ZADO-176518 format. One record per residue (C-alpha): x, y, z. Coordinates in pm, whole numbers, padded with zeros to 5 digits, always signed. Layout:
XYZ/...
//
This chain:
-17719+01116-09360/-17519+00874-09146/-17683+00600-08945/-17611+00629-08591/-17607+00316-08370/-17878+00290-08113/-17634+00139-07874/-17414+00354-07672/-17031+00322-07727/-16907+00041-07491/-16672+00155-07201/-16356-00028-07150/-16420-00279-06856/-16175-00287-06572/-16071-00659-06494/-15946-00668-06153/-15607-00813-06082/-15641-01142-05892/-15288-01159-05811/-15247-01003-05465/-14943-00828-05347/-14639-01061-05204/-14739-00937-04846/-15086-01044-04881/-14993-01378-05017/-14754-01424-04732/-15027-01303-04456/-15265-01570-04609/-15017-01858-04649/-15005-02166-04419/-14664-02081-04311/-14788-01751-04165/-15064-01910-03980/-14848-02179-03846/-14594-01907-03718/-14890-01737-03536/-14964-02074-03377/-14602-02112-03271/-14610-01773-03112/-14932-01861-02922/-14777-02181-02787/-14470-01997-02672/-14667-01747-02484/-14899-02019-02339/-14589-02228-02221/-14432-01917-02064/-14752-01863-01851/-14779-02242-01777/-14442-02289-01640/-14199-02032-01474/-13903-02223-01591/-13981-02210-01966/-13824-01873-02046/-13485-01972-01892/-13241-01965-02185/-13082-02309-02102/-13434-02450-02065/-13519-02328-02434/-13194-02463-02558/-13302-02806-02410/-13631-02770-02579/-13461-02782-02926/-13352-03151-02849/-13719-03239-02890/-13722-03168-03260/-13369-03104-03417/-13294-03476-03493/-13647-03548-03623/-13625-03229-03820/-13319-03334-03998/-13494-03634-04141/-13800-03420-04220/-13597-03186-04448/-13526-03503-04670/-13872-03649-04618/-14015-03313-04741/-13862-03346-05081/-13967-03721-05098/-14325-03654-05006/-14335-03345-05265/-14230-03598-05523/-14530-03828-05445/-14328-04092-05236/-14291-04167-04854/-14034-04348-04636/-14164-04503-04329/-13838-04693-04243/-13643-04384-04109/-13673-04464-03757/-13564-04830-03820/-13264-04687-04021/-13179-04492-03716/-13187-04820-03481/-12963-05017-03737/-12714-04723-03773/-12707-04695-03398/-12666-05062-03364/-12375-05074-03597/-12210-04784-03421/-12261-04953-03086/-12107-05281-03210/-11819-05096-03348/-11748-04897-03032/-11736-05220-02844/-11454-05321-03088/-11267-05008-02996/-11348-04793-03307/-11294-04412-03222/-11511-04136-03285/-11459-04048-03653/-11490-04418-03743/-11830-04426-03541/-11961-04135-03735/-11857-04276-04075/-12024-04603-03980/-12359-04436-03884/-12373-04227-04183/-12271-04518-04418/-12540-04750-04288/-12788-04472-04346/-12670-04426-04704/-12685-04810-04754/-13046-04829-04637/-13147-04541-04854/-12973-04714-05146/-13189-05032-05087/-13516-04822-05058/-13427-04631-05382/-13348-04943-05581/-13668-05121-05475/-13883-04809-05543/-13712-04630-05825/-13543-04923-05980/-13806-05217-05945/-14109-04970-05952/-14261-05081-05621/-14480-04890-05414/-14277-04666-05173/-14532-04722-04872/-14526-05096-04911/-14128-05119-04943/-14065-04894-04665/-14308-05082-04432/-14121-05392-04534/-13772-05244-04472/-13892-05089-04155/-13945-05428-04010/-13619-05553-04166/-13392-05297-04036/-13553-05297-03707/-13560-05676-03673/-13181-05681-03747/-13133-05456-03445/-13322-05684-03227/-13132-05977-03351/-12798-05826-03290/-12882-05662-02949/-13180-05871-02793/-13238-05730-02454/-12885-05579-02436/-12757-05242-02484/-12432-05097-02632/-12298-04803-02418/-11917-04791-02421/-11889-04494-02649/-11583-04262-02662/-11607-03948-02454/-11557-03728-02760/-11845-03905-02951/-12084-03723-02701/-12009-03385-02853/-12258-03450-03141/-12570-03480-02925/-12462-03302-02607/-12187-03035-02703/-12240-02665-02759/-12106-02446-03031/-12140-02142-02829/-12342-02030-02531/-12687-02202-02530/-12659-02306-02901/-12605-02674-02931/-12426-02847-03204/-12761-03011-03289/-12930-02673-03322/-12660-02538-03545/-12669-02838-03768/-13038-02812-03785/-13006-02444-03906/-12742-02533-04154/-12939-02816-04312/-13262-02606-04327/-13074-02359-04538/-12916-02626-04760/-13246-02807-04820/-13428-02466-04877/-13189-02368-05155/-13191-02720-05305/-13581-02730-05321/-13657-02373-05422/-13349-02237-05586/-13229-02527-05815/-13326-02703-06124/-13333-03037-05916/-13585-02877-05668/-13825-02773-05972/-13795-03138-06102/-13911-03273-05762/-14227-03039-05776/-14307-03140-06145/-14271-03500-06058/-14501-03472-05767/-14763-03290-05963/-14756-03536-06264/-14513-03823-06274/-14631-03918-06625/-14594-03581-06776/-14251-03530-06599/-14109-03846-06806/-14239-03707-07127/-14071-03372-07048/-13735-03537-07030/-13703-03542-06652/-13505-03844-06512/-13794-03944-06280/-13638-04258-06141/-13299-04104-06087/-13444-03813-05883/-13653-04048-05686/-13348-04255-05616/-13145-03953-05510/-13431-03852-05283/-13429-04197-05106/-13055-04165-05070/-13099-03832-04909/-13353-03968-04666/-13118-04251-04578/-12834-04006-04529/-13029-03776-04298/-13138-04088-04109/-12779-04185-04065/-12688-03837-03936/-12977-03829-03695/-12873-04164-03580/-12528-04012-03491/-12690-03718-03303/-12934-03936-03118/-12697-04194-03025/-12453-03937-02895/-12714-03764-02689/-12829-04077-02532/-12499-04250-02491/-12621-04585-02550/-12807-04804-02823/-13111-05017-02773/-13303-05179-03053/-13616-04975-02955/-13427-04658-03015/-13633-04383-03195/-13937-04604-03193/-14233-04427-03345/-14027-04144-03497/-14175-04219-03844/-14502-04094-03723/-14361-03776-03577/-14138-03704-03893/-14437-03743-04117/-14650-03522-03893/-14392-03271-03900/-14377-03263-04274/-14763-03251-04322/-14797-02996-04043/-14546-02763-04244/-14790-02757-04527/-14642-03016-04756/-14930-03185-04958/-14947-03563-04867/-15040-03627-05235/-14719-03443-05358/-14653-03141-05575/-14669-02870-05295/-14477-02775-04993/-14186-02564-04847/-13893-02606-04625/-13985-02295-04443/-14311-02439-04340/-14141-02758-04207/-13912-02553-04010/-14183-02383-03820/-14366-02692-03790/-14067-02836-03609/-14065-02555-03369/-14433-02587-03299/-14395-02967-03221/-14099-02907-03013/-14266-02633-02811/-14586-02848-02750/-14388-03156-02642/-14149-02957-02423/-14441-02748-02262/-14628-03066-02197/-14319-03226-02040/-14272-02927-01805/-14639-02988-01690/-14556-03346-01620/-14799-03477-01896/-14748-03851-01967/-14585-03970-02277/-14908-04159-02400/-15096-03823-02402/-14832-03658-02618/-14844-03971-02859/-15227-03907-02873/-15159-03540-02957/-14929-03630-03231/-15180-03878-03378/-15469-03618-03370/-15235-03356-03514/-15163-03566-03809/-15522-03653-03881/-15627-03291-03843/-15349-03149-04067/-15446-03401-04335/-15816-03353-04306/-15832-02989-04276/-15724-02882-04628/-15964-03146-04776/-16257-03003-04569/-16168-02651-04659/-16164-02732-05023/-16495-02913-05021/-16660-02622-04838/-16524-02393-05119/-16648-02620-05378/-17004-02617-05207/-17000-02239-05217/-16915-02215-05571/
//
């Protein structure tokens, strides 16, 4: 006689797979939500102004974000790594001042471009040495260099302006590659692809994410943290120099107040694109969409003759909301659980 267990045989339990399909993950991502916002803004602008849908007007709208987005691509990697550079607008001013001074001396277009990019690189090296080399806080360092670089521009220029640039120099900020596609927009697309590959498809990009998530663990994993951060500051300076070439070319003149306040708009573009201000997360695709959103908003407000101070208020509110919203959502989820 065998003893039979009083308990019924246990049925195999089904554990649901919590990993959703790639399509569902995409639809629930911040980038998808931001893309929907961009579409809604585009539709609203088309109703707000009868001139918005003109192809050449849309081409002009790209000038509102392409130069800032060039810097934002490099800033994205820097913020993901847990650092920040608030001197980018001042680097533009210093690079533009150097190009303006050289133009007065008779330097031709290739030399001006080389000077602008080189000044950006030098400024990036200075920031990189102070942060990665001397281990100083990046926010303190770049606030200091922001005042330094901008101050040099004011000392050199004072109340004057440089404006005697060669005619061929205007192509970088005013020329078109074909039809309504400007040189700046084509450069924006090319740089977006390059930085997307660098961040998401290379070992260097993976190191950036690891450093942003845990700097201490990254060092013990054999990642050259200081060298990576130095390179990121170098890239940010380089892109600021390129942006200086495009902006100076588009304006056709140099003043010490050039690009004033751009550091706020660049950081807003990065954070709006879904990059965690604390580091460790973000995508270039999100920053690209954020650039279009900010460009469409500012261009639409401009078509409706909204004063510039209102746009500045909007940018400030947008930065606060995009930083606060994920924190609020996270706290609400914690309360529910």
